[in-house]
Wavefront OBJ file of the C-alpha trace (Angstrom):
o trace
v 89.819 123.062 80.501
v 89.070 124.149 84.077
v 91.786 125.621 86.272
v 92.829 123.458 89.230
v 92.598 125.071 92.689
v 94.224 123.747 95.863
v 92.658 124.776 99.195
v 94.500 124.120 102.476
v 92.969 124.483 105.945
v 93.027 122.388 109.121
v 89.305 123.041 109.731
v 87.043 120.630 107.829
v 84.103 123.034 107.663
v 86.218 125.705 105.990
v 87.545 123.180 103.462
v 83.978 122.111 102.721
v 82.847 125.716 102.331
v 85.703 126.597 99.967
v 85.142 123.461 97.906
v 81.431 124.252 97.489
v 82.271 127.856 96.570
v 84.562 126.942 93.677
v 83.567 123.423 92.579
v 81.168 124.684 89.898
v 83.788 126.747 88.053
v 87.080 124.989 88.830
v 88.594 121.648 89.693
v 89.211 121.747 93.452
v 91.522 119.672 95.669
v 91.200 120.118 99.447
v 93.817 119.076 102.019
v 94.196 119.773 105.748
v 97.965 120.314 106.137
v 100.980 121.917 104.503
v 102.674 118.536 104.076
v 99.736 117.146 102.113
v 99.638 120.317 100.027
v 103.318 120.095 99.064
v 102.912 116.440 98.085
v 99.915 117.256 95.882
v 101.717 120.199 94.274
v 104.466 117.841 93.136
v 101.898 115.619 91.403
v 99.246 117.928 89.952
v 99.134 120.999 87.728
v 97.854 123.611 90.195
v 96.930 127.113 89.016
v 96.030 128.715 92.366
v 96.584 127.903 96.060
v 94.386 129.204 98.889
v 95.884 128.456 102.308
v 94.919 129.279 105.867
v 97.592 131.224 107.756
v 97.249 129.583 111.185
v 97.800 125.826 110.881
v 99.507 123.657 113.541
v 102.195 122.004 111.422
v 103.162 124.768 109.026
v 101.847 128.313 108.617
v 100.228 129.359 105.385
v 103.023 131.824 104.648
v 105.642 129.077 105.145
v 103.707 126.712 102.899
v 103.391 129.238 100.091
v 107.082 130.157 100.300
v 107.965 126.472 99.807
v 105.333 126.095 97.083
v 107.288 128.520 94.894
v 110.041 125.918 94.463
v 107.540 123.308 93.236
v 105.043 125.396 91.259
v 106.561 128.862 90.719
v 103.732 129.996 88.432
v 100.870 129.072 90.755
v 99.027 132.066 92.229
v 99.317 132.044 96.038
v 96.550 133.460 98.273
v 96.141 133.274 102.041
v 93.185 133.438 104.420
v 93.623 134.872 107.892
v 91.340 135.599 110.804
v 94.112 137.036 112.929
v 95.944 140.336 113.230
v 99.382 139.154 112.102
v 99.103 141.271 108.950
v 102.651 142.591 109.259
v 104.094 139.148 108.568
v 101.701 138.686 105.651
v 102.535 142.065 104.129
v 106.220 141.164 104.364
v 105.514 137.880 102.594
v 103.620 139.746 99.884
v 106.505 142.171 99.396
v 108.903 139.225 99.109
v 106.724 137.763 96.381
v 105.604 134.714 98.372
v 101.946 135.728 98.452
v 99.811 137.326 95.760
v 97.041 138.458 98.124
v 95.617 137.866 101.614
v 91.928 137.849 102.527
v 90.504 138.374 106.017
v 88.125 135.951 107.672
v 85.171 135.940 107.563
v 85.124 136.632 103.861
v 82.329 137.610 101.532
v 81.683 134.684 99.181
v 81.203 136.801 96.061
v 84.235 138.976 96.831
v 86.375 135.869 97.288
v 85.169 134.446 93.964
v 85.978 137.741 92.242
v 89.443 137.860 93.837
v 90.171 134.333 92.576
v 88.899 135.231 89.116
v 91.220 138.258 88.906
v 94.138 136.230 90.260
v 93.618 133.571 87.596
v 93.633 136.271 84.910
v 97.197 137.090 86.012
v 98.008 133.377 85.926
v 96.688 133.104 82.353
v 98.736 136.163 81.396
v 101.898 134.583 82.796
v 101.206 131.318 80.967
v 100.584 133.210 77.723
v 103.925 135.002 78.073
v 105.728 131.696 78.569
v 103.973 130.303 75.519
v 105.003 133.317 73.458
v 108.621 132.979 74.579
v 108.674 129.340 73.481
v 107.008 130.266 70.203
v 109.584 132.988 69.594
v 112.441 130.580 70.255
v 110.907 127.969 67.947
v 110.294 130.599 65.284
v 113.881 131.781 65.547
v 115.197 128.245 65.068
v 112.858 127.681 62.119
v 113.784 130.968 60.496
v 117.474 130.225 60.904
v 116.869 127.028 58.923
v 115.003 129.033 56.276
v 117.831 131.547 56.234
v 120.344 128.839 55.398
v 118.046 127.497 52.679
v 117.589 130.893 51.063
v 121.305 131.568 51.244
v 121.946 128.294 49.456
v 119.288 129.007 46.838
v 119.997 132.676 46.234
v 123.691 132.905 47.055
v 123.205 135.617 49.642
v 122.296 135.876 53.305
v 119.146 137.834 54.153
v 118.623 139.050 57.697
v 116.131 137.167 59.874
v 115.203 138.220 63.393
v 112.353 136.128 64.822
v 109.341 136.937 62.593
v 110.775 140.318 61.523
v 112.349 139.685 58.137
v 114.167 141.880 55.689
v 117.200 142.262 53.481
v 116.687 145.896 52.474
v 119.153 148.530 53.701
v 116.444 149.997 55.944
v 115.818 146.688 57.728
v 119.497 145.847 58.005
v 119.993 149.171 59.764
v 117.211 148.281 62.204
v 118.827 144.919 62.949
v 122.124 146.682 63.579
v 120.495 149.149 65.977
v 118.671 146.366 67.798
v 121.980 144.697 68.498
v 123.115 147.823 70.322
v 120.054 148.239 72.559
v 118.978 144.695 73.457
v 121.417 144.128 76.330
v 120.745 147.334 78.275
v 117.708 148.745 80.050
v 117.228 151.841 77.873
v 113.668 152.864 77.065
v 112.890 152.241 73.391
v 110.439 154.274 71.308
v 109.173 152.375 68.262
v 107.515 154.485 65.581
v 105.979 153.521 62.270
v 102.723 152.867 60.505
v 100.250 150.230 61.632
v 101.235 146.727 60.557
v 104.978 147.355 60.143
v 105.974 144.961 62.948
v 106.594 147.219 65.957
v 105.169 144.679 68.402
v 107.363 141.911 66.960
v 110.431 144.104 67.419
v 109.452 144.778 71.045
v 109.068 141.056 71.688
v 112.433 140.419 70.091
v 114.123 143.003 72.324
v 112.688 141.314 75.404
v 113.221 137.698 74.298
v 116.914 138.236 73.500
v 117.833 140.552 76.370
v 118.725 139.992 80.041
v 115.037 140.131 81.049
v 113.977 137.213 78.862
v 113.259 135.036 81.902
v 110.686 137.545 83.172
v 107.301 138.649 81.860
v 106.682 140.538 78.635
v 103.315 142.325 78.798
v 101.545 144.385 76.142
v 98.941 147.087 76.772
v 97.223 149.134 74.108
v 96.755 152.605 75.594
v 93.964 153.409 73.156
v 91.906 150.317 73.980
v 90.677 151.398 77.435
v 89.143 154.580 78.867
v 91.330 156.698 81.150
v 90.030 155.417 84.496
v 90.239 151.768 83.518
v 93.666 152.195 81.916
v 94.994 153.849 85.083
v 93.804 150.928 87.185
v 95.153 148.392 84.693
v 98.609 149.977 84.590
v 99.089 151.086 88.208
v 96.585 148.990 90.158
v 94.062 150.150 92.743
v 93.238 149.858 96.420
v 90.063 148.209 97.616
v 87.306 150.809 97.817
v 89.133 153.310 95.590
v 86.089 153.471 93.326
v 82.781 151.700 92.776
v 83.465 148.071 91.930
v 86.957 147.998 93.484
v 86.149 145.145 95.860
v 89.743 143.953 96.254
v 93.259 145.332 96.028
v 94.464 144.963 92.440
v 97.999 144.754 91.101
v 98.628 146.818 87.997
v 100.695 145.749 85.009
v 103.766 147.626 86.236
v 103.804 145.446 89.362
v 103.036 142.277 87.423
v 105.854 143.038 84.954
v 108.402 143.880 87.689
v 111.798 142.705 86.441
v 110.450 142.276 82.918
v 109.260 144.408 80.013
v 106.061 146.385 79.444
v 105.089 147.434 75.920
v 102.824 150.497 75.845
v 101.291 150.470 72.381
v 99.555 153.544 70.954
v 101.250 155.655 73.626
v 99.946 158.844 71.999
v 96.399 157.892 73.083
v 97.273 158.165 76.786
v 95.554 161.034 78.632
v 97.485 163.992 80.041
v 96.910 162.842 83.639
v 98.280 159.358 82.952
v 101.212 160.840 81.071
v 102.248 162.506 84.346
v 102.120 159.197 86.239
v 104.070 157.452 83.490
v 106.700 160.192 83.546
v 107.244 159.657 87.267
v 107.720 155.908 86.959
v 110.175 156.412 84.094
v 112.154 158.907 86.172
v 112.497 157.030 89.454
v 110.602 153.753 89.192
v 107.956 154.900 91.704
v 104.191 154.966 91.418
v 101.054 154.851 93.533
v 98.061 152.595 93.111
v 94.730 154.350 92.654
v 93.445 155.185 96.146
v 96.789 154.732 97.926
v 98.982 157.395 99.493
v 102.290 155.519 99.634
v 104.641 154.822 96.727
v 105.720 151.455 95.368
v 109.014 150.716 93.616
v 109.410 148.532 90.506
v 112.051 147.748 87.903
v 110.372 147.536 84.505
v 111.804 148.134 81.069
v 109.346 150.250 79.103
v 109.016 150.033 75.340
v 106.593 152.511 73.782
v 105.102 152.300 70.310
v 103.053 154.685 68.209
v 101.923 155.210 64.641
v 101.644 158.975 65.191
v 104.180 161.788 64.910
v 104.783 162.638 68.586
v 106.498 165.907 67.663
v 103.263 167.046 66.020
v 101.284 165.805 69.023
v 103.471 167.960 71.284
v 102.814 171.037 69.161
v 99.065 170.572 69.482
v 99.345 170.058 73.249
v 98.163 166.452 73.192
v 101.477 164.987 74.340
v 103.921 166.164 77.008
v 107.348 167.155 75.753
v 109.077 166.000 78.975
v 107.536 162.532 78.607
v 108.576 162.428 74.965
v 112.214 163.060 75.917
v 112.031 160.287 78.526
v 110.605 157.829 76.010
v 112.875 158.871 73.168
v 116.084 157.528 74.735
v 116.505 155.052 71.887
v 114.184 155.854 68.964
v 113.665 153.215 66.313
v 111.579 153.970 63.228
v 110.155 151.009 61.314
v 109.723 151.979 57.643
v 106.525 151.101 55.751
v 106.652 148.203 53.327
v 106.299 150.512 50.298
v 109.693 152.020 51.202
v 111.443 148.633 51.255
v 110.047 146.772 48.275
v 113.199 144.603 48.211
v 111.722 142.751 51.195
v 108.401 141.873 49.547
v 109.526 138.633 47.779
v 111.285 137.433 50.930
v 108.297 138.245 53.145
v 105.920 136.609 50.684
v 108.022 133.420 50.690
v 108.089 133.416 54.484
v 104.298 133.840 54.669
v 103.908 131.046 52.123
v 105.956 128.666 54.290
v 104.040 129.744 57.374
v 100.557 129.143 55.980
v 101.039 126.240 53.594
v 101.619 123.930 56.570
v 98.633 125.384 58.439
v 96.384 124.994 55.378
v 97.896 121.669 54.255
v 98.959 122.956 50.829
v 101.757 121.688 48.595
v 102.331 125.103 47.022
v 106.029 125.872 46.583
v 106.126 129.423 45.237
v 104.757 132.174 43.017
v 104.719 132.687 39.281
v 106.651 135.635 37.895
v 103.388 137.423 37.077
v 102.253 137.046 40.694
v 105.526 138.424 42.063
v 105.274 141.402 39.731
v 101.733 142.069 40.973
v 102.911 141.856 44.578
v 105.724 144.310 43.890
v 103.423 146.881 42.304
v 101.152 147.351 45.313
v 101.655 150.023 48.030
v 100.379 147.973 51.029
v 98.638 150.576 53.210
v 98.319 147.794 55.816
v 102.045 147.000 55.490
v 103.420 143.549 56.398
v 100.202 142.546 58.134
v 98.258 143.150 54.923
v 100.762 141.159 52.854
v 100.506 138.249 55.277
v 96.705 138.246 55.120
v 96.856 138.382 51.334
v 99.174 135.373 51.045
v 96.966 133.370 53.399
v 93.940 134.189 51.208
v 95.862 133.198 48.079
v 96.687 129.804 49.595
v 93.080 129.220 50.618
v 91.959 129.798 47.018
v 94.913 128.038 45.368
v 95.857 124.341 45.429
v 98.400 124.324 42.590
v 102.161 124.097 42.899
v 102.619 127.783 42.015
v 100.324 130.654 42.939
v 98.939 132.314 39.814
v 97.279 135.733 39.620
v 93.608 135.183 40.331
v 90.528 136.364 42.147
v 92.557 136.997 45.291
v 94.424 139.864 43.579
v 91.443 142.290 43.324
v 91.419 142.346 47.110
v 94.500 144.528 46.707
v 92.376 147.439 45.543
v 88.724 146.900 46.493
v 86.381 149.649 45.407
v 84.362 151.717 47.877
v 81.292 149.461 47.662
v 83.353 146.346 48.400
v 85.038 148.025 51.358
v 81.654 149.089 52.702
v 80.283 145.562 52.348
v 83.273 144.026 54.138
v 82.968 146.514 56.996
v 79.266 145.732 57.363
v 79.977 141.999 57.534
v 82.714 142.499 60.118
v 80.599 144.877 62.206
v 77.656 142.443 62.224
v 79.850 139.488 63.260
v 81.496 141.380 66.127
v 78.087 142.627 67.331
v 76.712 139.073 67.227
v 79.612 137.660 69.249
v 79.478 140.606 71.662
v 75.867 139.705 72.504
v 76.577 135.956 72.544
v 79.496 136.244 74.989
v 77.978 139.139 76.991
v 80.911 141.445 76.276
v 83.672 138.979 77.240
v 86.572 140.282 75.152
v 88.729 137.190 75.561
v 86.042 134.877 74.172
v 85.083 137.225 71.327
v 88.708 137.609 70.216
v 89.209 133.838 70.414
v 86.201 133.159 68.180
v 87.352 135.757 65.649
v 90.956 134.541 65.696
v 92.366 138.009 66.396
v 94.170 139.631 69.324
v 92.320 141.510 72.067
v 94.066 144.705 70.993
v 92.800 144.353 67.424
v 89.314 143.572 68.696
v 89.277 146.660 70.941
v 90.307 148.782 67.945
v 87.495 147.342 65.797
v 84.920 147.778 68.578
v 86.001 151.355 69.089
v 85.768 152.039 65.344
v 82.314 150.452 65.050
v 81.090 151.836 68.419
v 80.155 148.344 69.599
v 79.781 148.297 73.373
v 80.390 152.060 73.529
v 76.910 153.310 72.725
v 74.985 152.842 75.928
v 77.646 153.628 78.514
v 80.432 156.177 78.875
v 83.004 153.380 79.322
v 83.550 150.300 77.120
v 82.930 146.823 78.544
v 85.597 145.609 80.936
v 85.258 141.823 80.731
v 88.654 140.582 79.613
l 1 2 3 4 5 6 7 8 9 10 11 12 13 14 15 16 17 18 19 20 21 22 23 24 25 26 27 28 29 30 31 32 33 34 35 36 37 38 39 40 41 42 43 44 45 46 47 48 49 50 51 52 53 54 55 56 57 58 59 60 61 62 63 64 65 66 67 68 69 70 71 72 73 74 75 76 77 78 79 80 81 82 83 84 85 86 87 88 89 90 91 92 93 94 95 96 97 98 99 100 101 102 103 104 105 106 107 108 109 110 111 112 113 114 115 116 117 118 119 120 121 122 123 124 125 126 127 128 129 130 131 132 133 134 135 136 137 138 139 140 141 142 143 144 145 146 147 148 149 150 151 152 153 154 155 156 157 158 159 160 161 162 163 164 165 166 167 168 169 170 171 172 173 174 175 176 177 178 179 180 181 182 183 184 185 186 187 188 189 190 191 192 193 194 195 196 197 198 199 200 201 202 203 204 205 206 207 208 209 210 211 212 213 214 215 216 217 218 219 220 221 222 223 224 225 226 227 228 229 230 231 232 233 234 235 236 237 238 239 240 241 242 243 244 245 246 247 248 249 250 251 252 253 254 255 256 257 258 259 260 261 262 263 264 265 266 267 268 269 270 271 272 273 274 275 276 277 278 279 280 281 282 283 284 285 286 287 288 289 290 291 292 293 294 295 296 297 298 299 300 301 302 303 304 305 306 307 308 309 310 311 312 313 314 315 316 317 318 319 320 321 322 323 324 325 326 327 328 329 330 331 332 333 334 335 336 337 338 339 340 341 342 343 344 345 346 347 348 349 350 351 352 353 354 355 356 357 358 359 360 361 362 363 364 365 366 367 368 369 370 371 372 373 374 375 376 377 378 379 380 381 382 383 384 385 386 387 388 389 390 391 392 393 394 395 396 397 398 399 400 401 402 403 404 405 406 407 408 409 410 411 412 413 414 415 416 417 418 419 420 421 422 423 424 425 426 427 428 429 430 431 432 433 434 435 436 437 438 439 440 441 442 443 444 445 446 447 448 449 450 451 452 453 454 455 456 457 458 459 460 461 462 463 464 465 466 467 468 469 470 471
């Protein structure tokens, strides 16, 4: 589905030019006054507004300020051929305008600016979708909680999609209750697949910032220069390819929460910039000399031992102390085997609807097999295993079968699976010309997971010092 753009200008030639510029890639509506624009905004689902600043009835800045009340999520851009930049900068600082562009503009630069702006729009929409999904999941899990309590005579602890009744998980739930309502920085540690990201989402979704954005960034997925620009933004001309000013994730997440996953992979130089923003909320975009102020709650996550990283000189001790205000360690699944039956039942409910199965449970032999495994991939591996079992099973109860050997594949099987995965990612990388969003969508995995696989298989990293940047 194409995004819908609204262009507003009192000069017909400019409206015609803008329409021709964007009509191929987007749905475009063109009007000649602020009044017409406001009426259309009330009727249509508009993703981005481009308005001229100098119009006789209503200035562009006034129009975009009023547009917030009608379509608060729409990206707002303004075109100006005049020198009243002070008023526009003030409007930007007040949040009324995302970006202004001087007339005459370069056609390709304008198209690129709109493309980047719509990426922020998609990110905001995705965060709203995730919030709704979390709320729905919480309601559903509360219903499941009551059912299990009735069936088993006890009350396991459910928190969104993080489930457990073991002492270790109950302690985590207790600690979460103490940190959710304040702005303290949280450091989540634990092995891959234990649910650190779900805990971060829960902290945001149930805290005072739940109405604002929750943004995730994997610090190991991007090279240093690109990660710096993505986090802190850059000024036009700061480096080759920086054709427009760019807001970083700290600015986009202002008032909300930013999860920095794999924090141990951040370079020493970026660790210094992160330390400053944690200390006083100030940072500078790449290529700028003045500081900007934001209010962002930072949650960091890592599967490494940061104390050991400090000893080897790979991680700053002062940054560690800033991040470690409220540490929360998520234990691996092998250390809380009491949770395995409950997690397996939850995964069964989750996937039997998706796969249209009538399966109601597991045989005793299957449960015993599930309990005997160590799960190096933790909860994520258990979830994938249950989904596979449902795909191969159409009976009322899941019996031990060919899905169980996937627990412990031998070296040759692992090698074959890696080769298949590598070939598929390489094929999609060529098909979509390095567009990470499209590749991840086709594979049915997150962009973070895809970056990790590409980095492991050296796909897109062979011919250039930096990985592809199409997201």
